VEXBASE-293162 format. One record per residue (C-alpha): x, y, z. Coordinates in steps of 0.05 Angstrom, whole numbers, plus 5000, padded with zeros to 4 digits. Example, Ala and Ser with C-alpha at 12.3 -4.5 7.8 and 13.67 -1.06 7.14 Angstrom:
BEGIN
{rec {5246, 4910, 5156}}
{rec {5273, 4979, 5143}}
END
This chain:
BEGIN
{rec {4026, 2345, 4036}}
{rec {4075, 2297, 4070}}
{rec {4097, 2310, 4140}}
{rec {4170, 2296, 4122}}
{rec {4194, 2366, 4135}}
{rec {4264, 2386, 4152}}
{rec {4289, 2453, 4176}}
{rec {4360, 2477, 4161}}
{rec {4402, 2536, 4181}}
{rec {4432, 2576, 4124}}
{rec {4506, 2567, 4117}}
{rec {4541, 2624, 4152}}
{rec {4570, 2651, 4088}}
{rec {4501, 2647, 4055}}
{rec {4471, 2692, 4110}}
{rec {4524, 2744, 4095}}
{rec {4513, 2735, 4020}}
{rec {4438, 2748, 4028}}
{rec {4452, 2812, 4066}}
{rec {4499, 2836, 4012}}
{rec {4452, 2818, 3955}}
{rec {4392, 2850, 3987}}
{rec {4425, 2914, 4011}}
{rec {4488, 2927, 3971}}
{rec {4499, 2888, 3907}}
{rec {4442, 2902, 3860}}
{rec {4430, 2974, 3840}}
{rec {4363, 2960, 3806}}
{rec {4309, 2921, 3841}}
{rec {4278, 2899, 3775}}
{rec {4338, 2854, 3763}}
{rec {4309, 2798, 3806}}
{rec {4258, 2782, 3753}}
{rec {4312, 2778, 3700}}
{rec {4354, 2732, 3745}}
{rec {4297, 2684, 3758}}
{rec {4279, 2682, 3684}}
{rec {4352, 2669, 3667}}
{rec {4355, 2612, 3717}}
{rec {4292, 2583, 3687}}
{rec {4321, 2588, 3617}}
{rec {4384, 2552, 3641}}
{rec {4340, 2496, 3670}}
{rec {4301, 2491, 3605}}
{rec {4366, 2487, 3564}}
{rec {4391, 2431, 3608}}
{rec {4325, 2395, 3599}}
{rec {4329, 2402, 3524}}
{rec {4399, 2373, 3525}}
{rec {4377, 2313, 3568}}
{rec {4318, 2299, 3523}}
{rec {4365, 2294, 3463}}
{rec {4409, 2244, 3499}}
{rec {4354, 2200, 3528}}
{rec {4294, 2168, 3495}}
{rec {4248, 2179, 3554}}
{rec {4245, 2233, 3607}}
{rec {4194, 2248, 3661}}
{rec {4137, 2292, 3636}}
{rec {4168, 2289, 3566}}
{rec {4103, 2316, 3536}}
{rec {4106, 2382, 3575}}
{rec {4128, 2440, 3530}}
{rec {4192, 2477, 3548}}
{rec {4170, 2546, 3571}}
{rec {4168, 2596, 3627}}
{rec {4103, 2620, 3657}}
{rec {4092, 2680, 3702}}
{rec {4028, 2690, 3741}}
{rec {4009, 2750, 3784}}
{rec {3960, 2759, 3841}}
{rec {3950, 2832, 3859}}
{rec {3903, 2816, 3916}}
{rec {3950, 2766, 3949}}
{rec {4012, 2807, 3927}}
{rec {4047, 2747, 3897}}
{rec {4089, 2736, 3835}}
{rec {4100, 2664, 3811}}
{rec {4151, 2642, 3759}}
{rec {4147, 2570, 3733}}
{rec {4193, 2533, 3686}}
{rec {4186, 2463, 3657}}
{rec {4261, 2453, 3660}}
{rec {4305, 2400, 3691}}
{rec {4280, 2412, 3762}}
{rec {4315, 2396, 3827}}
{rec {4317, 2337, 3876}}
{rec {4311, 2348, 3951}}
{rec {4387, 2345, 3957}}
{rec {4396, 2395, 3901}}
{rec {4346, 2443, 3934}}
{rec {4386, 2440, 3998}}
{rec {4453, 2447, 3963}}
{rec {4435, 2499, 3910}}
{rec {4391, 2544, 3953}}
{rec {4418, 2533, 4022}}
{rec {4492, 2543, 4011}}
{rec {4538, 2580, 3964}}
{rec {4548, 2519, 3920}}
{rec {4613, 2512, 3882}}
{rec {4644, 2574, 3914}}
{rec {4626, 2574, 3986}}
{rec {4680, 2601, 4030}}
{rec {4688, 2658, 4078}}
{rec {4741, 2686, 4032}}
{rec {4691, 2691, 3975}}
{rec {4640, 2728, 4016}}
{rec {4692, 2775, 4045}}
{rec {4715, 2792, 3974}}
{rec {4642, 2801, 3953}}
{rec {4628, 2848, 4011}}
{rec {4690, 2889, 3994}}
{rec {4670, 2891, 3921}}
{rec {4600, 2915, 3938}}
{rec {4630, 2974, 3976}}
{rec {4677, 2992, 3919}}
{rec {4629, 2974, 3862}}
{rec {4682, 2924, 3838}}
{rec {4657, 2866, 3795}}
{rec {4664, 2792, 3812}}
{rec {4648, 2731, 3771}}
{rec {4578, 2706, 3785}}
{rec {4568, 2638, 3817}}
{rec {4513, 2586, 3805}}
{rec {4452, 2600, 3847}}
{rec {4471, 2670, 3869}}
{rec {4421, 2703, 3822}}
{rec {4365, 2667, 3857}}
{rec {4379, 2705, 3922}}
{rec {4361, 2769, 3886}}
{rec {4288, 2749, 3897}}
{rec {4295, 2769, 3970}}
{rec {4303, 2842, 3949}}
{rec {4228, 2842, 3935}}
{rec {4204, 2782, 3975}}
{rec {4185, 2775, 4048}}
{rec {4180, 2700, 4035}}
{rec {4202, 2655, 3977}}
{rec {4172, 2587, 3963}}
{rec {4206, 2540, 3913}}
{rec {4169, 2478, 3889}}
{rec {4211, 2433, 3845}}
{rec {4210, 2363, 3816}}
{rec {4270, 2333, 3780}}
{rec {4269, 2305, 3709}}
{rec {4288, 2237, 3738}}
{rec {4217, 2229, 3765}}
{rec {4235, 2229, 3839}}
{rec {4185, 2260, 3887}}
{rec {4176, 2335, 3887}}
{rec {4194, 2380, 3945}}
{rec {4179, 2450, 3971}}
{rec {4233, 2497, 3997}}
{rec {4210, 2557, 4039}}
{rec {4249, 2614, 4071}}
{rec {4241, 2687, 4092}}
{rec {4315, 2699, 4077}}
{rec {4336, 2708, 4149}}
{rec {4365, 2650, 4188}}
{rec {4336, 2585, 4161}}
{rec {4297, 2548, 4108}}
{rec {4252, 2487, 4108}}
{rec {4243, 2431, 4057}}
{rec {4179, 2390, 4054}}
{rec {4157, 2335, 4007}}
{rec {4107, 2361, 3956}}
{rec {4071, 2307, 3917}}
{rec {4036, 2318, 3850}}
{rec {4084, 2367, 3819}}
{rec {4101, 2368, 3745}}
{rec {4173, 2369, 3723}}
{rec {4208, 2435, 3733}}
{rec {4210, 2491, 3784}}
{rec {4158, 2540, 3810}}
{rec {4181, 2601, 3850}}
{rec {4127, 2636, 3890}}
{rec {4146, 2705, 3916}}
{rec {4105, 2737, 3971}}
{rec {4121, 2809, 3958}}
{rec {4144, 2860, 4010}}
{rec {4097, 2917, 4024}}
{rec {4140, 2966, 3985}}
{rec {4145, 2916, 3926}}
{rec {4071, 2904, 3912}}
{rec {4080, 2937, 3844}}
{rec {4114, 2873, 3820}}
{rec {4045, 2840, 3819}}
{rec {4022, 2889, 3765}}
{rec {4022, 2862, 3694}}
{rec {4047, 2925, 3659}}
{rec {4107, 2930, 3704}}
{rec {4129, 2858, 3697}}
{rec {4117, 2860, 3622}}
{rec {4162, 2920, 3615}}
{rec {4218, 2886, 3655}}
{rec {4213, 2823, 3612}}
{rec {4215, 2863, 3547}}
{rec {4275, 2903, 3572}}
{rec {4318, 2846, 3597}}
{rec {4292, 2780, 3571}}
{rec {4261, 2792, 3503}}
{rec {4308, 2743, 3469}}
{rec {4306, 2684, 3518}}
{rec {4302, 2623, 3471}}
{rec {4240, 2595, 3505}}
{rec {4170, 2625, 3507}}
{rec {4157, 2670, 3567}}
{rec {4082, 2671, 3582}}
{rec {4055, 2727, 3626}}
{rec {3985, 2711, 3649}}
{rec {3980, 2662, 3591}}
{rec {4004, 2711, 3538}}
{rec {4072, 2703, 3505}}
{rec {4113, 2766, 3516}}
{rec {4180, 2751, 3481}}
{rec {4155, 2748, 3409}}
{rec {4216, 2779, 3375}}
{rec {4269, 2729, 3353}}
{rec {4343, 2735, 3370}}
{rec {4361, 2738, 3296}}
{rec {4435, 2747, 3311}}
{rec {4437, 2673, 3330}}
{rec {4411, 2651, 3261}}
{rec {4448, 2645, 3195}}
{rec {4445, 2707, 3151}}
{rec {4419, 2665, 3093}}
{rec {4357, 2646, 3134}}
{rec {4337, 2718, 3151}}
{rec {4293, 2760, 3105}}
{rec {4299, 2835, 3095}}
{rec {4232, 2844, 3129}}
{rec {4257, 2806, 3191}}
{rec {4320, 2849, 3193}}
{rec {4279, 2913, 3187}}
{rec {4230, 2891, 3241}}
{rec {4287, 2873, 3287}}
{rec {4319, 2941, 3275}}
{rec {4254, 2977, 3291}}
{rec {4250, 2937, 3356}}
{rec {4321, 2946, 3382}}
{rec {4329, 3017, 3354}}
{rec {4260, 3042, 3373}}
{rec {4255, 3066, 3301}}
{rec {4200, 3076, 3250}}
{rec {4241, 3074, 3186}}
{rec {4290, 3025, 3156}}
{rec {4365, 3026, 3168}}
{rec {4416, 3055, 3120}}
{rec {4468, 3000, 3130}}
{rec {4467, 2933, 3165}}
{rec {4525, 2889, 3189}}
{rec {4511, 2819, 3215}}
{rec {4572, 2778, 3233}}
{rec {4597, 2722, 3277}}
{rec {4668, 2706, 3299}}
{rec {4697, 2651, 3343}}
{rec {4766, 2681, 3356}}
{rec {4793, 2715, 3396}}
{rec {4723, 2717, 3426}}
{rec {4657, 2684, 3409}}
{rec {4615, 2742, 3384}}
{rec {4549, 2747, 3348}}
{rec {4529, 2817, 3328}}
{rec {4478, 2855, 3287}}
{rec {4493, 2929, 3278}}
{rec {4450, 2980, 3242}}
{rec {4465, 3050, 3217}}
{rec {4402, 3094, 3220}}
{rec {4383, 3141, 3164}}
{rec {4378, 3202, 3208}}
{rec {4429, 3236, 3254}}
{rec {4388, 3261, 3312}}
{rec {4446, 3299, 3342}}
{rec {4453, 3337, 3277}}
{rec {4379, 3352, 3280}}
{rec {4387, 3387, 3347}}
{rec {4361, 3333, 3393}}
{rec {4422, 3334, 3438}}
{rec {4474, 3281, 3449}}
{rec {4447, 3211, 3436}}
{rec {4458, 3152, 3482}}
{rec {4496, 3091, 3456}}
{rec {4448, 3048, 3417}}
{rec {4479, 2979, 3421}}
{rec {4457, 2930, 3475}}
{rec {4503, 2877, 3504}}
{rec {4476, 2807, 3515}}
{rec {4505, 2742, 3542}}
{rec {4469, 2681, 3516}}
{rec {4409, 2724, 3498}}
{rec {4403, 2755, 3567}}
{rec {4410, 2831, 3569}}
{rec {4472, 2850, 3609}}
{rec {4484, 2923, 3591}}
{rec {4430, 2965, 3557}}
{rec {4457, 3022, 3515}}
{rec {4526, 2997, 3532}}
{rec {4582, 3048, 3540}}
{rec {4635, 2994, 3542}}
{rec {4633, 2953, 3479}}
{rec {4639, 3008, 3427}}
{rec {4677, 3074, 3430}}
{rec {4635, 3136, 3444}}
{rec {4642, 3162, 3373}}
{rec {4602, 3102, 3348}}
{rec {4543, 3120, 3392}}
{rec {4499, 3129, 3331}}
{rec {4498, 3054, 3318}}
{rec {4438, 3011, 3338}}
{rec {4437, 2936, 3349}}
{rec {4459, 2878, 3391}}
{rec {4525, 2845, 3411}}
{rec {4522, 2777, 3444}}
{rec {4584, 2742, 3471}}
{rec {4582, 2679, 3512}}
{rec {4655, 2690, 3532}}
{rec {4639, 2750, 3575}}
{rec {4652, 2740, 3650}}
{rec {4595, 2773, 3688}}
{rec {4596, 2802, 3757}}
{rec {4552, 2770, 3809}}
{rec {4492, 2815, 3792}}
{rec {4501, 2812, 3716}}
{rec {4502, 2888, 3718}}
{rec {4574, 2899, 3701}}
{rec {4631, 2867, 3664}}
{rec {4686, 2836, 3705}}
{rec {4747, 2831, 3661}}
{rec {4767, 2898, 3633}}
{rec {4820, 2868, 3587}}
{rec {4768, 2823, 3556}}
{rec {4720, 2880, 3547}}
{rec {4774, 2921, 3511}}
{rec {4787, 2862, 3466}}
{rec {4713, 2857, 3450}}
{rec {4711, 2931, 3436}}
{rec {4771, 2927, 3389}}
{rec {4744, 2867, 3350}}
{rec {4675, 2898, 3339}}
{rec {4701, 2967, 3322}}
{rec {4752, 2943, 3271}}
{rec {4700, 2897, 3240}}
{rec {4651, 2955, 3231}}
{rec {4704, 3002, 3202}}
{rec {4725, 2947, 3154}}
{rec {4652, 2940, 3134}}
{rec {4647, 3015, 3120}}
{rec {4709, 3012, 3077}}
{rec {4679, 2954, 3038}}
{rec {4614, 2992, 3028}}
{rec {4651, 3054, 3004}}
{rec {4685, 3012, 2950}}
{rec {4622, 2975, 2932}}
{rec {4576, 3035, 2927}}
{rec {4611, 3103, 2932}}
{rec {4546, 3143, 2927}}
{rec {4513, 3105, 2984}}
{rec {4575, 3114, 3027}}
{rec {4575, 3189, 3013}}
{rec {4503, 3192, 3038}}
{rec {4527, 3159, 3101}}
{rec {4587, 3206, 3106}}
{rec {4545, 3268, 3098}}
{rec {4500, 3244, 3155}}
{rec {4549, 3211, 3203}}
{rec {4618, 3234, 3181}}
{rec {4623, 3281, 3240}}
{rec {4625, 3220, 3286}}
{rec {4683, 3189, 3248}}
{rec {4720, 3256, 3252}}
{rec {4708, 3255, 3327}}
{rec {4739, 3186, 3327}}
{rec {4802, 3210, 3291}}
{rec {4813, 3266, 3341}}
{rec {4797, 3225, 3404}}
{rec {4817, 3153, 3391}}
{rec {4887, 3140, 3366}}
{rec {4876, 3064, 3366}}
{rec {4832, 3066, 3304}}
{rec {4862, 3125, 3265}}
{rec {4892, 3080, 3211}}
{rec {4823, 3051, 3194}}
{rec {4787, 3118, 3201}}
{rec {4837, 3153, 3155}}
{rec {4811, 3110, 3097}}
{rec {4740, 3132, 3111}}
{rec {4746, 3208, 3117}}
{rec {4723, 3249, 3057}}
{rec {4737, 3321, 3036}}
{rec {4723, 3361, 2973}}
{rec {4785, 3381, 2934}}
{rec {4807, 3424, 2876}}
{rec {4798, 3364, 2830}}
{rec {4732, 3339, 2857}}
{rec {4663, 3360, 2835}}
{rec {4625, 3409, 2878}}
{rec {4591, 3369, 2933}}
{rec {4629, 3306, 2915}}
{rec {4685, 3294, 2966}}
{rec {4745, 3250, 2954}}
{rec {4784, 3202, 2997}}
{rec {4857, 3207, 3020}}
{rec {4869, 3143, 2981}}
{rec {4844, 3175, 2916}}
{rec {4886, 3237, 2931}}
{rec {4950, 3196, 2938}}
{rec {4935, 3157, 2875}}
{rec {4928, 3223, 2836}}
{rec {4993, 3254, 2862}}
{rec {5047, 3272, 2811}}
{rec {5114, 3238, 2816}}
{rec {5158, 3273, 2867}}
{rec {5101, 3302, 2909}}
{rec {5112, 3280, 2981}}
{rec {5058, 3318, 3018}}
{rec {4982, 3321, 3020}}
{rec {4958, 3393, 3022}}
{rec {4895, 3422, 3051}}
{rec {4865, 3490, 3065}}
{rec {4805, 3512, 3106}}
{rec {4749, 3559, 3088}}
{rec {4675, 3571, 3100}}
{rec {4656, 3543, 3031}}
{rec {4686, 3522, 2965}}
{rec {4676, 3589, 2931}}
{rec {4711, 3627, 2987}}
{rec {4770, 3579, 2986}}
{rec {4779, 3581, 2910}}
{rec {4777, 3657, 2909}}
{rec {4828, 3663, 2965}}
{rec {4903, 3671, 2960}}
{rec {4923, 3604, 2989}}
{rec {4905, 3561, 2928}}
{rec {4934, 3605, 2874}}
{rec {5000, 3569, 2866}}
{rec {4967, 3501, 2874}}
{rec {4920, 3519, 2816}}
{rec {4977, 3545, 2774}}
{rec {5018, 3482, 2784}}
{rec {4957, 3435, 2781}}
{rec {4972, 3407, 2851}}
{rec {4909, 3379, 2884}}
{rec {4891, 3411, 2950}}
{rec {4837, 3387, 2998}}
{rec {4783, 3435, 3021}}
{rec {4767, 3431, 3095}}
{rec {4701, 3467, 3106}}
{rec {4682, 3447, 3177}}
{rec {4713, 3474, 3241}}
{rec {4736, 3404, 3263}}
{rec {4769, 3386, 3196}}
{rec {4838, 3417, 3209}}
{rec {4840, 3382, 3277}}
{rec {4824, 3316, 3241}}
{rec {4880, 3322, 3191}}
{rec {4929, 3349, 3242}}
{rec {4914, 3288, 3287}}
{rec {4925, 3241, 3228}}
{rec {4991, 3274, 3213}}
{rec {5004, 3230, 3153}}
{rec {4971, 3181, 3106}}
{rec {5004, 3126, 3067}}
{rec {5072, 3156, 3084}}
{rec {5053, 3225, 3059}}
{rec {5053, 3283, 3109}}
{rec {4989, 3324, 3114}}
{rec {5006, 3398, 3108}}
{rec {4962, 3460, 3115}}
{rec {4969, 3510, 3058}}
{rec {4972, 3568, 3108}}
{rec {5036, 3544, 3140}}
{rec {5091, 3596, 3141}}
{rec {5144, 3547, 3119}}
{rec {5107, 3522, 3057}}
{rec {5150, 3527, 2994}}
{rec {5122, 3503, 2928}}
{rec {5176, 3533, 2885}}
{rec {5220, 3472, 2891}}
{rec {5166, 3431, 2857}}
{rec {5175, 3470, 2793}}
{rec {5235, 3517, 2794}}
{rec {5227, 3538, 2722}}
{rec {5156, 3562, 2733}}
{rec {5178, 3599, 2795}}
{rec {5231, 3637, 2755}}
{rec {5178, 3657, 2705}}
{rec {5133, 3683, 2760}}
{rec {5188, 3726, 2789}}
{rec {5208, 3763, 2724}}
{rec {5160, 3822, 2735}}
{rec {5167, 3829, 2810}}
{rec {5194, 3889, 2847}}
{rec {5269, 3896, 2843}}
{rec {5312, 3862, 2895}}
{rec {5334, 3925, 2931}}
{rec {5266, 3958, 2928}}
{rec {5234, 3893, 2953}}
{rec {5281, 3890, 3013}}
{rec {5266, 3963, 3030}}
{rec {5191, 3953, 3025}}
{rec {5193, 3891, 3069}}
{rec {5234, 3928, 3121}}
{rec {5185, 3987, 3119}}
{rec {5124, 3942, 3125}}
{rec {5153, 3906, 3184}}
{rec {5166, 3971, 3220}}
{rec {5098, 4001, 3202}}
{rec {5059, 3938, 3222}}
{rec {5104, 3918, 3280}}
{rec {5045, 3917, 3329}}
{rec {5008, 3869, 3283}}
{rec {5058, 3822, 3249}}
{rec {5115, 3777, 3271}}
{rec {5149, 3778, 3203}}
{rec {5139, 3806, 3133}}
{rec {5168, 3761, 3080}}
{rec {5169, 3753, 3005}}
{rec {5118, 3701, 2984}}
{rec {5139, 3642, 2941}}
{rec {5068, 3619, 2928}}
{rec {5024, 3680, 2913}}
{rec {5006, 3690, 2840}}
{rec {4954, 3746, 2835}}
{rec {4937, 3766, 2907}}
{rec {4980, 3821, 2938}}
{rec {4987, 3789, 3006}}
{rec {4967, 3733, 3053}}
{rec {4969, 3717, 3127}}
{rec {5005, 3654, 3150}}
{rec {5015, 3627, 3219}}
{rec {5087, 3619, 3241}}
{rec {5065, 3563, 3286}}
{rec {5070, 3500, 3244}}
{rec {5016, 3466, 3286}}
{rec {4964, 3521, 3290}}
{rec {4926, 3533, 3226}}
{rec {4879, 3593, 3218}}
{rec {4817, 3549, 3223}}
{rec {4842, 3516, 3287}}
{rec {4855, 3585, 3316}}
{rec {4784, 3606, 3299}}
{rec {4755, 3545, 3334}}
{rec {4797, 3557, 3397}}
{rec {4779, 3631, 3398}}
{rec {4704, 3614, 3392}}
{rec {4712, 3563, 3449}}
{rec {4744, 3615, 3494}}
{rec {4689, 3666, 3479}}
{rec {4635, 3614, 3496}}
{rec {4669, 3607, 3564}}
{rec {4670, 3682, 3574}}
{rec {4745, 3686, 3563}}
{rec {4781, 3736, 3518}}
{rec {4807, 3702, 3455}}
{rec {4882, 3695, 3454}}
{rec {4916, 3727, 3394}}
{rec {4986, 3721, 3368}}
{rec {5024, 3758, 3314}}
{rec {5022, 3727, 3245}}
{rec {5069, 3729, 3186}}
{rec {5050, 3773, 3127}}
{rec {5072, 3746, 3060}}
{rec {5072, 3796, 3003}}
{rec {5073, 3785, 2928}}
{rec {5128, 3829, 2899}}
{rec {5099, 3818, 2830}}
{rec {5031, 3847, 2849}}
{rec {5014, 3915, 2818}}
{rec {4986, 3938, 2885}}
{rec {5050, 3920, 2923}}
{rec {5094, 3954, 2869}}
{rec {5051, 4017, 2874}}
{rec {5055, 4014, 2949}}
{rec {5132, 4017, 2944}}
{rec {5125, 4082, 2904}}
{rec {5073, 4110, 2951}}
{rec {5120, 4101, 3010}}
{rec {5168, 4150, 2977}}
{rec {5114, 4201, 2959}}
{rec {5062, 4197, 3015}}
{rec {5085, 4154, 3072}}
{rec {5025, 4168, 3119}}
{rec {4976, 4148, 3065}}
{rec {5020, 4087, 3049}}
{rec {5015, 4067, 3122}}
{rec {4939, 4067, 3116}}
{rec {4942, 4025, 3053}}
{rec {4990, 3976, 3086}}
{rec {4943, 3969, 3146}}
{rec {4885, 3956, 3098}}
{rec {4925, 3903, 3060}}
{rec {4939, 3869, 3127}}
{rec {4865, 3871, 3148}}
{rec {4843, 3844, 3080}}
{rec {4892, 3787, 3087}}
{rec {4866, 3773, 3158}}
{rec {4794, 3770, 3132}}
{rec {4814, 3722, 3076}}
{rec {4847, 3679, 3129}}
{rec {4781, 3680, 3168}}
{rec {4812, 3716, 3227}}
{rec {4783, 3772, 3268}}
{rec {4796, 3846, 3254}}
{rec {4767, 3908, 3287}}
{rec {4710, 3928, 3239}}
{rec {4703, 3999, 3265}}
{rec {4776, 4015, 3254}}
{rec {4776, 3982, 3186}}
{rec {4714, 4019, 3162}}
{rec {4741, 4086, 3186}}
{rec {4806, 4073, 3149}}
{rec {4769, 4050, 3087}}
{rec {4732, 4117, 3082}}
{rec {4797, 4154, 3092}}
{rec {4828, 4115, 3033}}
{rec {4767, 4126, 2990}}
{rec {4766, 4200, 3004}}
{rec {4839, 4203, 2983}}
{rec {4825, 4163, 2920}}
{rec {4769, 4209, 2896}}
{rec {4805, 4273, 2917}}
{rec {4755, 4291, 2971}}
END
């Protein structure tokens, strides 16, 4: 080795930078291997570019690759690349100073950012300093592609570094890390292999660990869709999704504006949350130029799309100095918006292309889209096209879309109606759909606790207001006045009706807010409606259950009781009031409880059973 050795003091700002990097900036020590591999990949890419521009380059026969060698006895880790290499001057500039940024202001901002966990744009060469988190000494041997003599750079990361001529080197850079005592584990093959597979699986050059290539899975998102086979897609899904089966849906797309994005997204076949495995972590990883930036990213997709698996790669992303966070929130939000809208558009296209396949998806993952409607106003318009509910016109088990509902509306209908119930049979036997059935007006069946919240959050679709059938102010008579007149011919007389309503309101005053004549009941004697236009019965049930889970007493409010003056039971009740008012009061209370049960609301079972026996005894003359 030549004696031409020079010793240099680190630039003052670089000393401060080293202290920040080692003690404050990186939250995971493993990152230093990713940073060094990333730097090696950059050097290889520059070398590939130069080799395309020039006929001859130094060591042109040497393959472009990264090699990692470990020595557990000597506690060293060595990373070698056959990239563009560095001259003596470049070693001094790139590794001895904060090149291209270096100022006290920069370091002061970086120190403040480290305290506050605020992101800053990374600068060339900064990632290299991460090696000192694990190293007590770092040796860099490098020879430039121009064929000039090689040199060796050595430092312990404190006050100075030395550069010495180092003859006989091949083109590229070798970084030898003498590991600290508490970092000896980084000389173990299994540990380094796991780090490479986690962060650097898709580096575009071979990474050989102890002679064995580790990154064997291709970054298929960088290739044309026409070049990729189904088997390759499925293998990639199994790798990134840690899955055994094949995906249900796949979306592979690239866009250049407003951001450069390459993405491959997969929809699994199973919903593990629905199977009781607890809340799943986001399944999409964020890359920048094939280097993992954010595993299971919580930033690039809304939380309600956490069931997706796959990869998003954007070269436009500004990275913080440690590559562990994203710097520009506005840019991240733009990325999130582009990818989310593209995926929702894809689902809409799939629903039109193959309705049965989409329904399989909806039955498995529809709950996530419903979550999106209730929590994310930004995408409600797109999500509204994707929600599905059974209806009075759909087959059992075959839900319909809001678009199909609107297309089937009769002229003059301005509202989309829905009603909640535990199942289809319970809804269709209940009082709320009677007038809809009679007038052949389609009504959506919401059979999950969240459904009414979903439709209430949507508010409208295609200019048509979404209305719950248990609203107190619902009036269907105006839709067909002639039919309404026909229904009213056999009802209780006007004066008798007013008297009965007045009596019921007084008798049930501790239970009901109002007793009113119904304009929508056909056969049932009575029904409960909520005077609050926002709060449907199903929403009230959900909120009551939530309060009970928290050990709180469910809040209850008085409801409106609508009665059918054409019902034989109601007409008989009017006569019973005259002849046996105490017994009539028991019947009225039972009618109220029955209506509450049909609305899915809570009644006191002990009181109801006792009253039932009292009525039965009276009926049989006991």
